[in-house]
C-alpha positions, 0 to 999 in steps of 0.5 A: 079493417074491412074484409074487402080492404084486407083481401085487396092487400093480400092480393097485391102482396101475392102479385108482388111475389115473383111468379117463380116463387109462387110456382115453386111450391114444395110438394109432398109425396108420402113422407118426401118433400120436394120441389122442382123447376129452375127454368129462367133466372127467377126460378133458379134464384128461388130454388137456391134460396131453399137449397139448404132445406133439401138433402138431395140436389139433382140437375138434368142435362145433356152430355156435351152441350150442357143443355138443361132438360125438363120433363124428366120422369124420376123414380126413387126407391129405397134399398128394399125397392120401395118407391119413395118418390115418383114424379116428373120434374118441372125443370132441370133441377129437383131438390128432395128431402130424404131420410138417411139411407141408400137410394136408387134413382131412375130418371127417364127422358125420351127413350133413355133411362139413367140409373144411379145410386146415392147415399144420404147420411145424417145432415150430409146430402148429395148432389148429382148431375144426370146427363143424357147422351146427345141424340136426335130425340133429346 
C-alpha cells in the first residue's frame, strides 16, 4: 500500500473516533497515571469505559445543586507528605491509579479548599465526591 493511502486511512480512522475519546488521553505524573474530564455524554461514556483501570474515582460538584465543577486544582500527597499528583482537573471527574496506601487529597476551587483522606488497599479502590458549598464564587 502506498504511504499516502495509508496516511489517508489512518487520518479517517482518527476522525471517526469520538472527540471525547481523543481528548481523554491518560496522563502520567511521576508514577501516577490519571485521566480527567466528563463534560458531556461522550466524555462520560469514555471515562466509564476506562473506570476499571483506575483505583481512585473523584467527582467534583456543588453541594445542594449537584452542579458539576471543572478546573479544580488537585494535590494528592502520601502519608509522608510527599506529592504524588498535582494537576487541574479538566472536568468534573478525575480517575487515578495509585499504589496501595493512605493519601491526603487537597482540592481547591475558587477560594475554598477541601481536604480528605483516602485509603487504597490492594485491588480495592475508593470513590469520593468532593462537594463545595454553594457560594457566589462557585
